[in-house]
C-alpha positions in Angstrom: 228.4 33.5 40.0 224.9 35.0 40.0 223.9 32.3 37.6 225.0 29.7 40.2 222.8 31.4 42.8 219.9 31.4 40.5 220.4 27.7 39.6 220.6 26.9 43.3 217.4 28.8 43.9 215.7 26.9 41.1 216.9 23.6 42.6 215.3 24.5 45.9 212.1 25.6 44.1 211.9 22.2 42.4 212.6 20.2 45.6 210.2 18.1 47.6 212.2 18.4 50.8 215.1 20.2 52.4 217.8 18.8 54.6 219.7 21.6 56.4 223.2 20.5 57.6 225.2 23.0 59.8 228.5 23.3 61.5 230.0 25.9 63.8 230.2 28.5 61.0 226.4 28.7 61.0 226.5 30.6 64.2 229.2 33.2 63.2 226.6 35.6 61.7 224.8 35.5 65.1 228.1 36.5 66.8 229.0 33.1 68.0 232.7 31.9 67.9 233.6 29.0 65.6 236.8 28.0 67.5 238.7 27.6 64.3 242.1 26.4 65.4 243.8 27.2 68.8 244.1 30.9 67.8 240.4 31.1 67.0 239.5 29.5 70.3 241.9 31.8 72.3 240.5 34.9 70.5 237.1 33.9 71.8 238.4 32.8 75.2 241.7 34.6 76.0 241.6 33.4 79.5 242.2 29.8 78.4 245.3 30.9 76.5 246.6 32.2 79.8 245.8 28.9 81.3 247.6 27.1 78.4 244.4 25.2 77.4 243.2 24.5 73.8 239.6 23.9 72.8 240.3 20.1 73.0 241.6 20.6 76.5 238.7 22.7 77.7 236.0 20.5 76.1 237.0 17.4 78.1 234.9 15.5 80.6 237.9 15.0 82.9 237.4 18.5 84.3 234.0 17.5 85.7 235.6 14.5 87.4 238.5 16.5 88.9 237.1 20.0 89.4 233.4 20.3 88.4 233.3 24.1 88.9 236.1 24.5 86.4 234.4 22.1 84.0 231.2 24.2 84.3 233.3 27.4 83.9 233.5 26.6 80.2 230.2 25.0 79.7 228.3 27.4 82.0 229.8 30.3 80.0 228.6 28.7 76.8 225.2 28.0 78.2 224.8 31.7 79.1 226.1 32.7 75.7 223.7 30.5 73.7 220.7 31.6 75.8 221.5 35.2 75.2 222.2 34.9 71.4 219.5 35.6 68.9 219.6 33.5 65.7 220.6 35.5 62.6 218.2 36.3 59.8 219.3 33.3 57.8 217.3 31.0 60.1 214.2 32.9 59.3 214.9 32.8 55.6 215.1 29.0 55.7 211.8 28.8 57.7 210.2 31.1 55.1 211.3 28.9 52.2 210.1 25.7 54.0 206.7 27.4 54.6 206.2 29.2 51.3 207.3 26.2 49.2 205.5 23.6 51.3 208.7 21.6 51.8 209.3 18.8 54.3 212.5 19.5 56.2 215.0 18.1 58.7 218.0 19.7 60.4 221.3 17.9 61.1 223.8 19.9 63.1 227.1 19.3 65.0 226.3 22.5 67.0 225.2 22.0 70.6 223.8 25.6 70.9 220.1 24.9 70.2 219.9 27.9 67.8 217.7 26.1 65.3 215.0 25.3 67.9 215.3 28.9 69.3 214.7 30.2 65.8 211.5 28.2 65.5 212.5 24.9 63.9 210.5 21.8 65.1 212.6 20.0 67.7 211.3 16.7 66.5 213.0 17.3 63.1 216.4 18.2 64.4 219.4 15.8 64.8 222.1 17.1 67.1 224.9 14.7 66.4 227.1 15.9 69.3 224.2 16.4 71.8 222.9 19.6 73.4 224.2 22.0 76.0 220.6 22.6 77.0 220.3 19.0 78.4 222.1 17.4 81.4 223.0 13.9 82.5 224.8 12.3 85.4 228.6 12.4 85.2 229.0 8.8 86.4 226.4 8.1 84.9 224.3 6.4 87.6 221.2 6.2 85.3 220.2 6.8 81.8 218.2 10.0 82.5 218.6 13.1 80.4 216.9 16.3 81.5 216.7 20.0 80.6 219.4 22.3 81.7 217.6 25.0 83.7 220.6 25.9 85.9 221.9 29.5 86.2 225.6 30.1 86.1 227.9 32.9 87.2 231.4 32.6 85.9 234.6 34.1 87.3 236.2 35.3 84.1 239.7 35.2 85.6 239.8 31.6 86.8 237.0 30.3 84.5 235.2 28.7 87.4 231.4 28.6 87.8 229.7 29.4 91.1 227.8 26.1 91.1 227.6 22.7 89.6 224.2 21.2 88.8 223.5 17.9 90.6 222.2 14.6 89.2 218.6 14.4 90.1 218.9 10.7 90.9 222.1 10.3 92.9 222.9 13.9 93.8 226.4 13.7 92.3 227.8 16.0 89.6 225.7 16.6 86.5 227.4 17.4 83.2 226.1 18.5 79.8 224.7 15.8 77.5 227.4 16.7 74.9 229.8 14.3 73.3 233.2 15.8 74.4 236.7 14.8 73.4 237.9 11.6 75.0 234.4 11.0 76.3 233.3 7.6 77.5 230.3 8.5 79.7 228.2 10.5 77.2 224.6 9.1 77.1 223.6 8.9 73.4 219.9 8.0 73.8 218.5 11.4 73.0 220.7 11.7 69.9 220.0 8.1 68.9 216.2 8.8 69.0 216.9 11.8 66.7 218.9 9.6 64.4 216.0 7.2 64.1 213.6 10.0 63.2 216.1 11.2 60.5 216.4 7.7 59.1 212.6 7.6 58.9 212.6 11.0 57.1 215.1 9.7 54.5 213.1 6.6 53.9 210.0 8.7 53.4 211.7 10.7 50.7 213.4 8.0 48.7 212.9 8.9 45.1 212.0 12.5 45.8 213.9 15.6 44.9 215.8 16.6 48.0 218.2 19.5 48.4 220.8 19.5 51.2 221.9 23.0 52.2 225.1 22.8 54.1 226.2 25.9 56.1 229.5 26.6 57.9 230.7 23.0 58.1 234.5 22.8 58.1 237.0 20.0 57.6 238.7 20.2 61.1 235.9 18.0 62.5 234.3 16.8 59.3 231.2 15.1 60.6 228.7 17.3 58.8 230.7 17.6 55.6 230.9 13.9 55.3 227.2 13.5 56.0 226.3 16.1 53.3 228.6 14.4 50.8 227.1 11.0 51.5 223.6 12.4 51.1 224.7 14.0 47.8 225.3 10.5 46.4 221.6 9.5 46.8 219.5 9.5 43.7 217.7 12.8 43.4 219.7 14.6 46.1 221.6 17.9 45.4 224.0 19.6 47.8 224.4 23.4 48.2 227.6 24.0 50.2 228.0 27.5 51.8 231.4 28.0 53.4 233.7 31.0 53.2 237.0 29.0 53.3 236.3 25.4 52.3 233.5 25.5 49.8 234.9 22.9 47.4 232.6 20.0 46.5 232.3 17.3 43.8 231.0 18.4 40.4 227.2 18.3 40.0 226.6 20.1 43.3 226.7 23.8 44.2 229.4 25.7 46.2 229.5 29.3 47.5 232.6 30.8 49.2 230.7 33.1 51.5 229.3 33.1 55.0 226.0 31.3 55.8 223.8 34.5 56.0 225.3 36.0 52.8 224.9 32.8 50.9 221.3 32.3 52.0 220.4 36.0 51.2 221.9 35.7 47.7 220.0 32.5 47.0 216.9 34.1 48.4 216.9 36.9 45.9 216.0 34.3 43.2 213.3 32.6 45.3 
């Protein structure tokens, strides 16, 4: 196994660019929940078990339509959590590798927590495929505006209701997070679409180069990131390093490590 970590480190050393792909498991080492299954969600949010709501139920735009303060109970709590959470040391390791090895880089994540930007990654080189909790939009929507979420939230932990609902700055109606939720037909994708365009340009610029994709904490329940990593791994000159404690399997020719994100990065880092 140590030989595999050394080989992965050599692969990174020989690379021209890094693509960092990350799912919910990336935040576990920072103390964030990954909502793995209903039980995982209820362990993190026992109040929703009492209310009989799963993660899919809670992460649904209908709450903002029917009861905005209840909708913001979940997303306001998460906003507070992500603002308070410090990114784990693995983020700094990745930044050090990018700097020390002179690598071009891009982040692709299904996480809405903004932890990569908080850790110091360039916001212009991050693709948030499901949007960001740190940005708002009109619920209706009355316009195409997307703006920063600077609202403060106090949450009643018993009822999971917020004390306030941010307002749309155009029509004064309810504002919601600019996040793609379950059963969502009003999400405004413009911000994410612009990120996708920048990522497409990045890929074009690195055609024919040696590129390493480091995937961290991306499970198969919502396989967006896994599929992207595997698709990138089919490009000529691209290698994938998958770090996942439960679902590390990947096609031959790539690297897989059955550990958490931080442990995997630290073990690779010993050979860099």
